[in-house]
C-alpha positions in Angstrom: -10.5 -33.5 -3.0 -7.7 -34.0 -5.6 -9.2 -37.8 -6.5 -12.8 -36.2 -7.0 -11.7 -33.7 -9.1 -9.6 -36.0 -11.2 -12.0 -39.0 -11.5 -14.5 -36.4 -13.0 -12.4 -34.6 -15.3 -10.2 -37.4 -16.6 -11.8 -40.7 -16.0 -14.6 -39.0 -17.6 -17.4 -39.4 -14.7 -18.9 -36.1 -15.5 -22.7 -36.8 -14.3 -23.5 -35.2 -11.3 -26.4 -36.6 -9.3 -29.7 -35.1 -9.6 -30.1 -32.2 -7.2 -32.8 -33.0 -4.8 -35.9 -30.6 -4.3 -35.0 -29.2 -0.6 -37.6 -27.0 1.8 -36.1 -24.0 3.7 -36.3 -25.9 7.1 -34.1 -28.8 5.8 -31.5 -26.2 3.7 -31.3 -24.3 7.0 -30.1 -27.5 8.9 -27.7 -28.2 6.1 -26.3 -24.9 6.3 -26.0 -24.8 10.1 -23.9 -28.6 9.9 -21.8 -26.8 7.6 -21.4 -23.7 9.8 -20.7 -25.9 13.0 -18.0 -27.7 11.1 -16.1 -24.6 9.9 -16.3 -23.4 13.9 -14.6 -26.5 14.7 -12.2 -26.6 11.8 -11.3 -23.0 13.2 -11.2 -24.0 16.6 -8.6 -27.2 15.8 -6.4 -24.7 14.1 -6.3 -22.0 17.1 -5.3 -25.1 19.6 -2.7 -26.5 17.0 -1.3 -22.6 16.7 -1.3 -21.6 20.6 -0.1 -25.0 21.9 2.5 -25.4 18.8 1.1 -28.7 17.7 3.6 -29.1 14.2 2.7 -33.3 14.2 -0.6 -32.6 12.5 -1.1 -29.9 9.8 -4.1 -27.6 10.1 -5.2 -28.7 6.8 -5.2 -32.0 7.8 -7.3 -31.6 11.2 -9.7 -29.6 9.4 -10.2 -32.4 7.1 -10.4 -34.9 9.8 -13.2 -32.7 11.2 -14.6 -32.6 7.8 -15.0 -36.1 7.7 -16.3 -36.7 11.2 -19.2 -33.8 10.7 -20.1 -35.5 7.0 -20.3 -38.9 9.2 -22.7 -37.3 11.6 -24.8 -35.7 8.9 -24.7 -38.8 6.7 -26.3 -40.6 10.1 -29.1 -38.0 10.5 -30.0 -37.4 6.9 -28.4 -39.5 3.9 -30.4 -37.4 1.4 -28.2 -34.6 1.5 -25.6 -36.6 -0.3 -26.5 -34.6 -3.6 -26.1 -31.2 -2.2 -22.8 -32.1 -0.5 -20.9 -33.7 -3.4 -17.6 -31.6 -3.7 -18.5 -28.7 -6.4 -15.0 -28.3 -8.5 -16.2 -25.4 -10.2 -16.8 -23.8 -6.8 -13.8 -24.8 -5.7 -11.8 -23.6 -8.7 -13.6 -20.2 -9.5 -14.6 -19.0 -6.0 -12.4 -20.4 -3.4 -9.2 -21.0 -5.0 -8.4 -17.8 -6.7 -7.9 -15.6 -3.7 -5.8 -18.7 -1.9 -3.5 -18.2 -5.0 -3.2 -14.2 -5.5 -2.7 -13.9 -1.6 0.2 -16.0 -1.6 1.9 -13.9 -4.6 0.6 -10.6 -3.0 2.1 -11.5 0.4 5.5 -12.6 -0.8 8.5 -10.7 0.5 10.0 -9.9 -3.2 13.3 -8.6 -2.3 14.1 -12.2 -0.8 12.1 -13.8 -3.4 13.9 -12.3 -6.4 17.3 -12.8 -4.6 16.6 -16.7 -4.4 14.4 -16.8 -7.7 16.9 -19.2 -9.6 16.9 -21.6 -7.0 13.1 -21.6 -6.4 12.6 -22.0 -9.9 14.7 -25.0 -10.1 13.0 -26.5 -7.1 9.6 -26.0 -8.5 10.4 -27.1 -12.2 12.8 -29.6 -12.2 11.8 -30.9 -8.4 8.0 -30.9 -9.7 9.1 -32.6 -12.9 11.1 -35.3 -11.2 8.3 -35.9 -8.3 5.7 -36.2 -11.2 7.6 -38.5 -13.2 8.4 -40.8 -10.0 4.9 -41.1 -9.3 3.3 -41.0 -12.3 5.4 -44.2 -13.6 5.2 -45.9 -10.5 1.3 -45.6 -10.2 1.4 -47.1 -14.2 3.6 -50.1 -13.2 1.7 -50.8 -10.4 -1.6 -50.5 -12.3 -0.2 -53.0 -14.7 0.5 -55.6 -12.2 -3.5 -55.6 -11.7 -2.7 -55.1 -7.6 -5.3 -52.3 -7.6 -8.1 -54.3 -9.6 -9.4 -54.2 -12.9 -11.6 -51.4 -12.3 -9.1 -49.1 -11.4 -6.7 -49.1 -14.2 -4.5 -46.4 -15.5 -3.4 -45.4 -18.4 0.3 -44.0 -18.9 -1.0 -40.2 -19.3 -3.7 -40.6 -16.9 -1.3 -41.7 -14.3 0.9 -38.8 -15.0 -2.2 -36.3 -14.7 -2.7 -37.5 -11.2 0.8 -37.3 -10.5 1.2 -33.8 -11.3 -1.9 -33.3 -9.0 -0.6 -34.6 -6.0 3.2 -33.0 -6.6 1.8 -30.0 -5.4 3.1 -29.2 -1.9 1.5 -27.7 1.6 4.3 -26.1 3.0 2.6 -24.6 6.2 3.6 -27.4 8.6 6.9 -26.9 7.5 7.2 -23.2 7.7 5.9 -23.5 11.2 8.5 -26.0 12.5 11.0 -23.6 10.8 9.5 -20.6 12.9 9.5 -22.6 15.9 13.1 -23.7 15.5 14.4 -20.3 14.3 16.0 -21.5 11.2 17.7 -18.8 8.7 15.3 -17.1 7.0 16.4 -17.4 3.8 15.4 -21.1 4.1 11.9 -20.2 5.0 11.6 -17.9 1.9 12.9 -20.6 -0.1 10.6 -23.3 0.9 7.7 -20.4 0.8 8.7 -18.9 -3.0 8.9 -22.8 -4.0 5.6 -24.3 -2.8 3.9 -21.1 -4.5 5.6 -21.7 -8.1 4.9 -25.5 -7.4 1.4 -24.8 -7.4 1.3 -23.5 -10.7 3.6 -26.0 -12.4 1.8 -28.9 -11.3 -1.4 -27.4 -12.6 0.0 -26.7 -16.0 1.8 -30.4 -16.3 -1.9 -31.8 -15.2 -3.3 -29.2 -18.2 -0.7 -30.5 -20.6 -1.4 -34.2 -19.6 -5.0 -33.8 -20.1 -4.4 -32.7 -23.6 -2.1 -36.2 -24.0 -5.2 -38.1 -22.9 -7.7 -36.1 -25.4 -5.3 -36.6 -28.0 -5.3 -40.5 -27.7 -3.1 -42.2 -30.1 -2.2 -38.9 -32.0 0.1 -37.7 -29.2 2.9 -35.3 -30.4 5.9 -35.1 -27.9 7.0 -32.0 -29.3 3.8 -30.0 -29.5 2.8 -30.9 -26.1 6.1 -29.5 -24.7 5.4 -26.0 -26.8 1.7 -26.1 -25.5 3.3 -26.3 -21.9 5.7 -23.3 -22.4 2.8 -21.2 -23.9 0.8 -21.9 -21.1 3.1 -20.8 -18.6 4.4 -17.8 -20.4 1.1 -16.6 -21.9 -0.8 -17.2 -18.6 2.4 -15.0 -16.9 1.6 -12.2 -19.3 -1.7 -12.0 -18.7 -1.3 -11.9 -15.0 1.6 -9.4 -15.2 -0.7 -7.0 -17.6 -3.9 -7.5 -14.7 -1.5 -6.4 -12.1 -0.4 -3.6 -13.9 -3.9 -2.4 -15.3 -5.4 -2.6 -11.3 -1.9 -0.6 -10.2 -2.8 2.1 -13.1 -6.5 2.2 -11.7 -5.3 2.5 -8.0 -3.5 5.7 -9.2 -6.6 7.3 -10.2 -8.1 6.8 -6.9 -7.3 9.9 -4.3 -5.1 8.4 -2.0 -7.4 9.6 1.1 -10.6 8.7 -0.3 -10.7 5.6 1.8 -9.2 2.2 2.0 -12.5 0.2 0.9 -12.1 1.5 -2.4 -8.9 0.4 -3.1 -9.5 -3.0 -1.4 -12.2 -3.6 -3.4 -10.6 -2.8 -6.8 -7.5 -5.5 -5.7 -10.3 -7.8 -4.9 -12.0 -7.5 -8.1 -8.7 -7.5 -10.1 -7.4 -10.8 -8.4 -10.5 -12.5 -9.9 -9.9 -10.8 -13.1 -6.6 -12.3 -13.7 -8.0 -15.5 -12.4 -11.1 -15.6 -15.0 -9.3 -14.1 -17.8 -6.7 -16.9 -18.3 -9.7 -19.8 -17.8 -11.5 -18.3 -20.1 -9.2 -18.7 -22.8 -8.5 -22.0 -21.8 -4.8 -21.3 -20.2 -3.8 -21.6 -16.2 -5.5 -19.2 -13.8 -3.5 -20.0 -11.1 0.0 -18.9 -12.9 -2.0 -15.6 -13.9 -3.5 -15.3 -10.3 0.4 -15.6 -8.8 1.9 -13.7 -11.6 -0.9 -10.5 -10.9 -0.3 -11.0 -7.0 3.6 -10.3 -7.4 3.0 -7.3 -9.7 0.5 -5.8 -7.3 2.8 -6.7 -4.2 5.3 -4.4 -6.0 3.5 -1.5 -7.8 -0.1 -1.4 -5.8 1.3 -1.0 -2.5 3.0 2.0 -3.7 -0.3 4.1 -4.2 -1.1 2.9 -0.5 -0.7 4.8 2.8 1.0 2.2 5.4 -2.2 1.8 7.2 -4.2 0.8 4.1 -1.3 -1.7 3.3 -1.9 -3.5 6.5 -5.6 -3.4 6.1 -5.6 -4.9 2.7 -2.8 -7.5 3.8 -5.2 -8.5 6.7 -8.3 -8.4 4.9 -6.6 -11.2 1.8 -5.1 -13.1 4.4 -8.3 -13.3 6.2 -10.3 -14.2 3.1 -7.7 -16.8 2.1 -7.5 -18.4 5.3 -11.4 -18.8 5.4 -11.6 -19.9 1.9 -8.7 -22.8 2.5 -10.3 -23.7 5.7 -13.9 -23.9 3.8 -12.1 -26.4 0.8 -10.6 -28.6 3.2 -13.7 -28.8 5.4 -15.9 -29.6 2.4 -13.8 -31.9 0.9 -13.6 -34.2 4.2 -17.6 -33.9 4.4 -17.6 -34.8 0.7 -15.4 -38.0 1.6 -17.9 -39.2 4.3 -20.8 -39.1 1.6 -18.3 -40.7 -1.2 -19.2 -44.0 -2.2 
């Protein structure tokens, strides 16, 4: 998934294959196989949780099932390839925002702010060191010619790729911590760092994109300023969005029904992402900021049962979107040439 997006946006392969005209019968078959892949993915995650299997993360199991489903589909009808190419726009604008927002909305804020300095050090400094090490290593290996002439990385392309894979998935780690009953402070630190880490890695990626577009006319100081502007302005937009959502919730009578409050929070979560992306900023940073602000202020305007309902709704949607991303990425890998 990361490499497909990287290949399109950084290496310049933007031409999508022509969409084949499909009759309703073929479309229904395609949808059926995708749904079966999602059902099997959900079953796999259930088994991993039920039997406390920590050796394989849930996301890895879902992707493996997606790959298996993709190979079966490729054997049945190879013409489905055009429809099953991983859609980065669907990923970035529909599936990703709710995952990022929910991670901020569900943070235990009291513990998070107590360890904020440590979390920020790990997220910014740790991600920077990882990106630098992986990027320079990849560039050095590329220069030796080991990867072949067709896969040659420039320094900024290597750094852009490294920034993408510096993001971490802490699910398996946190599950292991829960089984071993480690101190809650360690789990909160890992969880908080993983949330901020996603935003930092994507902000670095956008910065290195600017380096690539600038070509020879690269001004390091200007790009550092751009990175800081990206982080700060995106955070401000997220905070403002969260405050507007909180203000709207205050206008809704608290006993009018939880569906209206849930709909408002859901819509504002997408607004936070879309408004930053529309201005060329980081939707991920805005979504996290909006989630944290709504976590603190919006919940005060809700009854306890309404809070629980919205928490479960957002968790369910985020889980489904995450499962869909990894499953579709696995299916795309099976069709990838």
